[in-house]
C-alpha positions in Angstrom: 77.0 67.8 -43.8 74.2 69.5 -45.8 75.1 71.6 -48.9 72.5 73.4 -50.9 74.2 74.0 -54.3 71.2 74.3 -56.7 70.8 78.1 -56.6 70.3 78.3 -60.4 67.0 76.5 -59.7 65.9 78.7 -56.8 67.4 80.5 -53.8 66.3 80.9 -50.2 64.5 84.1 -49.5 66.8 86.2 -47.3 65.7 87.5 -43.9 66.2 91.0 -45.0 63.6 90.4 -47.8 61.1 88.7 -45.5 61.3 91.6 -43.1 60.7 94.0 -45.9 57.7 92.1 -47.2 55.8 91.6 -43.9 54.3 95.1 -43.6 52.6 94.6 -47.0 50.7 91.6 -45.7 49.5 93.1 -42.4 49.7 96.9 -42.6 49.9 98.3 -46.1 47.6 95.6 -47.5 45.4 97.8 -49.7 44.7 97.2 -53.4 47.0 99.7 -55.3 44.1 100.4 -57.6 41.8 101.7 -54.8 41.3 105.4 -54.2 41.1 105.4 -50.4 44.2 105.9 -48.2 45.3 102.4 -47.5 45.1 101.7 -51.3 47.0 104.8 -52.2 49.8 103.9 -49.7 50.0 100.6 -51.5 50.2 102.5 -54.8 53.0 104.7 -53.5 55.0 101.5 -52.4 54.3 100.0 -55.9 55.6 103.0 -57.8 58.6 103.4 -55.4 59.6 99.8 -56.2 59.2 100.5 -59.9 61.5 103.5 -59.7 64.1 101.5 -57.7 64.1 98.5 -60.1 64.4 100.8 -63.1 67.4 102.6 -61.6 69.2 99.3 -61.0 69.2 98.5 -64.8 69.4 102.0 -66.2 65.8 102.1 -67.3 62.9 104.6 -66.8 60.1 103.7 -64.3 57.5 103.6 -67.0 59.5 100.9 -68.8 59.1 98.5 -65.9 56.3 96.0 -65.8 55.8 93.6 -62.9 55.0 90.0 -63.8 54.7 86.6 -62.1 58.3 85.7 -63.1 60.7 85.1 -65.9 58.6 82.8 -68.0 55.7 85.3 -68.2 58.1 88.1 -69.0 59.7 86.0 -71.8 56.3 85.2 -73.2 55.1 88.7 -73.2 58.3 90.1 -74.7 58.4 87.7 -77.6 54.7 87.7 -78.4 54.7 91.5 -78.3 57.7 91.8 -80.7 56.1 89.2 -83.0 52.8 91.1 -83.2 54.6 94.4 -83.8 56.6 92.8 -86.5 53.7 91.1 -88.2 52.0 94.5 -88.6 55.0 95.6 -90.7 55.1 92.3 -92.6 58.1 91.0 -90.6 57.5 87.5 -89.4 61.0 86.2 -88.8 62.5 85.7 -85.3 66.1 84.7 -84.4 67.1 82.9 -81.3 69.6 80.2 -80.2 69.3 76.4 -79.8 70.0 76.5 -76.0 67.5 79.0 -74.8 65.2 78.4 -71.8 62.0 76.5 -72.7 60.0 79.7 -71.9 61.6 81.1 -75.0 61.8 78.0 -77.2 58.2 76.9 -76.5 56.9 80.4 -77.2 58.7 80.4 -80.5 57.3 77.0 -81.4 53.8 78.4 -80.8 54.5 81.3 -83.0 55.9 79.0 -85.7 52.5 77.4 -85.8 51.0 80.8 -86.5 53.2 81.3 -89.6 56.3 82.9 -88.1 59.6 81.7 -89.3 62.1 80.8 -86.6 65.9 80.7 -87.0 67.8 79.0 -84.1 71.4 79.9 -84.4 74.0 77.2 -83.4 75.8 77.3 -80.1 79.4 76.2 -80.2 81.2 73.8 -77.9 82.2 76.6 -75.6 78.5 77.5 -75.1 79.0 81.1 -76.3 77.0 82.6 -79.2 79.0 84.3 -82.0 77.6 87.8 -82.7 78.6 87.6 -86.4 76.4 84.6 -86.8 73.5 86.4 -85.3 74.2 89.3 -87.7 74.3 86.9 -90.7 70.9 85.5 -89.8 69.2 88.9 -89.7 66.9 89.6 -92.7 64.8 92.4 -94.0 61.7 90.7 -92.4 63.4 90.0 -89.0 61.1 91.2 -86.2 63.1 90.1 -83.1 66.4 88.7 -81.9 66.2 87.0 -78.5 69.3 85.6 -76.8 69.6 84.7 -73.1 72.2 86.6 -71.1 73.5 83.6 -69.2 72.6 80.0 -69.8 70.5 78.5 -67.0 72.3 75.1 -67.2 75.9 75.6 -68.1 76.2 79.2 -67.0 77.9 80.6 -70.0 77.6 84.4 -70.5 76.7 85.7 -73.9 78.1 88.8 -75.7 74.9 90.8 -75.1 76.3 94.3 -75.7 77.7 93.2 -79.1 74.5 91.6 -80.1 72.5 94.6 -78.9 74.7 96.9 -81.0 74.1 94.7 -84.1 70.4 94.7 -83.6 70.2 98.5 -83.1 72.2 99.1 -86.3 69.9 96.7 -88.2 66.7 98.2 -86.7 65.7 94.9 -85.1 64.2 94.6 -81.6 66.5 92.7 -79.1 65.3 90.8 -76.1 67.4 89.0 -73.5 66.3 86.6 -70.8 68.5 87.8 -67.9 67.0 85.6 -65.2 70.3 83.8 -64.5 72.5 86.9 -65.1 71.0 89.8 -63.3 72.6 89.0 -59.9 76.0 88.1 -61.4 76.8 90.7 -64.0 76.3 94.5 -64.2 73.5 95.3 -66.7 72.6 98.7 -68.2 69.8 98.4 -70.8 70.7 101.6 -72.5 74.4 101.1 -72.8 73.9 97.5 -74.0 71.1 98.4 -76.4 68.7 96.0 -74.8 65.1 96.6 -75.9 63.4 94.1 -73.6 64.7 92.1 -70.6 63.3 89.5 -68.3 64.0 89.0 -64.6 62.7 86.5 -61.9 63.0 87.3 -58.2 63.5 83.8 -56.8 66.9 83.5 -58.5 68.5 86.2 -56.2 66.9 85.5 -52.8 63.6 87.1 -53.6 60.2 85.4 -53.4 58.8 83.1 -56.0 56.0 84.2 -58.2 57.2 87.7 -59.1 59.4 89.1 -61.9 60.0 92.0 -64.2 59.7 92.7 -67.9 61.6 95.8 -69.0 60.3 97.1 -72.3 62.0 100.2 -73.8 59.7 103.2 -74.2 57.8 103.2 -77.5 57.4 99.4 -77.6 53.7 98.5 -77.5 53.2 95.4 -75.4 50.7 92.7 -76.3 48.7 91.5 -73.3 49.1 87.9 -72.3 46.8 88.3 -69.3 43.6 90.3 -69.8 41.0 91.5 -67.3 42.1 94.8 -65.7 44.0 98.0 -66.1 46.9 97.2 -63.9 50.5 97.8 -65.1 49.3 100.6 -67.4 46.8 98.2 -69.0 49.4 95.7 -70.1 49.3 93.1 -67.3 45.9 92.5 -65.7 45.6 91.3 -62.1 46.0 92.8 -58.6 49.7 93.4 -58.1 51.6 91.1 -55.7 52.8 94.1 -53.7 54.6 92.2 -51.0 56.4 90.1 -53.6 57.3 93.2 -55.6 58.7 95.0 -52.6 60.6 91.8 -51.6 62.0 91.5 -55.1 63.2 95.1 -55.1 65.1 94.7 -51.9 66.6 91.4 -53.0 67.7 92.9 -56.4 69.2 96.0 -54.7 71.1 93.7 -52.4 72.3 91.3 -55.1 73.5 94.1 -57.4 75.3 95.9 -54.6 77.3 92.7 -53.9 78.0 91.4 -57.4 81.7 92.2 -57.4 82.2 90.9 -53.9 80.3 87.7 -54.5 82.0 87.0 -57.9 85.4 87.3 -56.2 84.4 84.6 -53.7 82.6 82.4 -56.2 85.5 82.5 -58.6 87.8 80.9 -56.0 85.3 78.2 -55.2 84.5 77.6 -58.8 88.2 77.0 -59.6 88.4 74.6 -56.7 85.4 72.7 -58.0 86.5 72.6 -61.6 90.0 71.5 -60.7 88.7 68.8 -58.3 86.1 67.3 -60.6 88.5 67.4 -63.6 90.5 64.8 -61.8 87.7 62.3 -62.3 88.6 60.2 -65.3 86.6 60.8 -68.5 84.8 63.9 -67.2 84.6 67.3 -68.8 83.4 70.8 -67.9 80.5 72.0 -70.0 80.9 75.4 -71.5 83.7 78.0 -71.5 85.7 78.0 -68.2 86.1 81.8 -68.2 83.0 83.3 -69.9 80.5 81.9 -67.4 78.6 82.9 -64.3 81.1 82.5 -61.4 78.7 80.4 -59.3 78.0 77.8 -62.0 79.9 74.5 -62.6 78.4 71.9 -65.0 80.2 68.6 -65.7 79.5 65.5 -67.8 80.7 62.1 -66.7 80.9 59.2 -69.0 79.2 55.9 -68.1 76.6 57.1 -65.6 73.1 58.4 -65.5 72.5 61.9 -64.0 69.4 60.9 -62.0 71.3 58.2 -60.1 74.1 60.6 -59.4 71.7 63.2 -58.0 69.9 60.7 -55.8 73.1 59.3 -54.3 74.4 62.8 -53.7 71.2 63.7 -52.0 71.8 60.8 -49.6 75.0 62.5 -48.7 73.2 65.8 -48.0 74.1 67.5 -51.3 71.4 69.3 -53.3 72.4 69.7 -56.9 70.8 69.1 -60.3 71.4 67.7 -63.7 70.1 70.7 -65.6 67.1 73.1 -65.6 64.6 72.5 -62.7 61.9 73.3 -65.3 62.6 70.1 -67.1 63.7 67.8 -64.3 60.8 65.5 -64.9 62.0 64.8 -68.5 63.9 61.6 -69.4 65.3 63.3 -72.5 68.9 64.5 -72.3 69.4 68.3 -71.9 68.8 70.2 -75.1 71.5 72.6 -73.9 74.1 69.9 -73.8 73.0 68.5 -77.1 73.3 72.1 -78.6 76.9 72.3 -77.6 77.7 69.0 -79.2 77.5 66.5 -76.3 76.3 63.1 -77.6 73.1 61.7 -75.9 74.9 59.1 -73.8 77.2 61.7 -72.3 74.5 64.4 -71.9 72.5 61.9 -69.7 75.4 62.0 -67.2 75.5 65.7 -66.4 75.7 67.5 -63.1 75.0 71.2 -62.4 76.4 72.8 -59.3 75.3 76.4 -58.6 76.8 78.0 -55.5 75.2 80.4 -53.1 76.8 83.1 -51.0 76.9 80.9 -47.9 78.8 77.9 -49.4 82.2 77.4 -47.8 85.5 75.9 -49.0 84.9 72.9 -46.7 81.6 72.3 -48.4 83.2 72.5 -51.9 85.8 69.9 -50.8 82.9 67.7 -49.6 81.2 68.1 -53.0 84.3 67.1 -54.9 84.9 64.1 -52.6 81.3 62.9 -52.7 80.9 63.3 -56.5 84.2 61.4 -57.0 83.0 58.5 -54.8 79.5 58.4 -56.4 80.8 58.4 -59.9 83.2 55.6 -59.2 80.4 53.6 -57.4 77.9 54.0 -60.3 80.5 53.1 -62.9 81.2 49.9 -60.9 77.9 48.3 -62.0 77.3 50.1 -65.3 77.2 47.9 -68.4 77.8 51.0 -70.5 81.0 51.8 -68.5 82.1 48.1 -68.9 81.8 48.5 -72.7 84.0 51.6 -72.6 86.6 50.0 -70.4 86.7 46.9 -72.6 87.0 48.9 -75.7 83.6 47.8 -77.1 82.7 51.5 -77.3 84.9 54.5 -77.9 85.4 57.1 -75.2 84.0 60.5 -75.9 86.3 62.3 -73.5 90.0 62.0 -72.8 91.0 60.1 -69.7 91.9 63.4 -68.0 90.6 66.9 -68.9 93.4 68.5 -66.8 95.7 70.4 -69.1 
């Protein structure tokens, strides 16, 4: 049996999206910046996509900028807010310790330029406390950036509350919504979101295309120079086929959020209940305040990489964290941020379901993970130390209440 359960890393492009994209490779292939007919047809398609995307999140078309994906959108949003703040003598930025590296690495670069960065703690349940964000805001705070849903453990953050706090304090608020946009209903006006990042390949769109929403009046700093595309704020000929594909994928995803969440919730419960029966294992992050397609567990006494490879042999595609850091030998910074010790963080498993996953496949995942964990523990010196009492267990023998 083959089970693809790493949809937080990327999703398959849907047939509907592929069909929508094809004409923009072979028929309406003009450059949207060109004045002749085929170019103007492309321009019309580009602006139609902009209007449709804007409508989906409660924005205005002129507030939508097409990018190469979530990382670029995160970079441009944060750098823009930093430059705007610096002009007013505000060089303090607030974020959290478990953000995506597209955010954290951008903040590290700004720190070298003299900006002061405050990373708010994330608690064991993986949910940011709005009052702690509020307490960190100062007179010189230029930006608060908090991800909507964590890419590893799937926990959903109280974005509307944080947005209201930032609005009251007069501080720009950005959220990386890459993992959330297809799972929760978002309205940037109602939730007081000033800037928001999206990436198409997380919801059955093509790779290499995304969106930066920036509220009207926010002057963006260019991170790519060279042309007048995207109202002069993002140079380079627009990836029209990708943009059209993303628009269709996003419309489809948002139209089915409630339906999909209902299905995912049942499968998620089945997964969590099944994996919780494995001795000395625990769910990472709050069970309820999380994306319904995400299940993330830690198992004592094993290495995540070995777990993934043996599950792959059984036809199961899953991950141990963010695909962007899969080449790293370091434990997940997300798991460390919620208080998992290094030795446990190394033994993590992220399962992210897709719409086509069945109950039978979920049963197969639970059975296979149980078998592989038992197998790996069978020749683990670290596990032997735990069993013999030479080391203390981190988790209780059973996490089932």
